[in-house]
Wavefront OBJ file of the C-alpha trace (Angstrom):
o trace
v -5.164 -40.581 16.046
v -3.842 -38.560 12.675
v -2.081 -35.012 13.404
v -4.469 -32.473 12.731
v -3.107 -30.196 10.007
v -4.792 -26.239 10.006
v -6.507 -27.553 6.506
v -8.137 -30.388 8.708
v -9.310 -28.155 11.556
v -10.378 -25.790 8.638
v -12.054 -28.078 6.568
v -13.466 -30.343 9.792
v -17.041 -28.797 10.413
v -17.423 -30.795 14.073
v -13.897 -29.370 15.278
v -15.631 -26.506 17.581
v -14.103 -23.155 15.906
v -16.827 -22.387 14.804
v -15.136 -19.805 11.929
v -17.734 -17.211 10.646
v -15.145 -16.036 8.110
v -12.750 -19.019 7.871
v -11.539 -18.603 4.273
v -9.527 -15.580 5.497
v -9.116 -16.642 8.719
v -6.794 -20.106 6.793
v -5.669 -18.078 3.895
v -4.179 -14.791 6.511
v -2.325 -18.204 8.418
v -1.404 -19.374 5.673
v 0.652 -16.010 4.263
v 2.104 -15.908 7.270
v 3.481 -19.656 8.035
v 5.340 -18.702 4.595
v 6.416 -15.562 5.594
v 7.732 -17.417 8.765
v 9.519 -19.625 6.702
v 11.372 -17.841 4.368
v 12.582 -15.673 7.253
v 13.324 -18.121 9.077
v 16.739 -17.198 10.962
v 19.854 -19.386 9.251
v 22.824 -18.711 11.386
v 26.318 -19.484 9.795
v 27.191 -21.614 13.267
v 25.473 -23.589 14.652
v 25.390 -26.770 16.435
v 23.674 -30.048 15.397
v 21.062 -29.620 17.848
v 19.914 -25.919 16.796
v 19.893 -26.889 13.264
v 17.575 -29.921 13.585
v 15.616 -27.770 16.051
v 15.488 -25.177 13.532
v 14.898 -27.558 10.892
v 11.889 -29.294 12.265
v 10.621 -26.239 13.282
v 10.312 -25.871 9.439
v 9.021 -29.182 8.251
v 5.983 -28.613 11.715
v 4.762 -25.068 9.589
v 4.909 -26.623 6.614
v 3.054 -29.963 7.215
v 0.582 -27.830 9.663
v 0.019 -25.074 6.740
v -0.300 -27.348 4.109
v 2.917 -25.616 2.746
v 4.169 -26.519 -0.727
v 7.302 -25.553 -2.996
v 4.764 -23.706 -5.308
v 3.475 -21.384 -1.601
v 7.770 -20.989 -0.811
v 8.953 -19.752 -4.196
l 1 2 3 4 5 6 7 8 9 10 11 12 13 14 15 16 17 18 19 20 21 22 23 24 25 26 27 28 29 30 31 32 33 34 35 36 37 38 39 40 41 42 43 44 45 46 47 48 49 50 51 52 53 54 55 56 57 58 59 60 61 62 63 64 65 66 67 68 69 70 71 72 73
């Protein structure tokens, strides 16, 4: 089973979300995700584990919200 992204869930009519105003919700959530990625705290001193977790969170957000490098400019 493939991990679904927010766009997949929005476009999947059988998802059961029943978004009446889905396009607006999708755009607002994506905009919020862009803010998260851009402002995710980067510490000057971090352990390798903390760095890996931070990078993992950022990569998940980018994947789930279908963020491109163009979105993050």
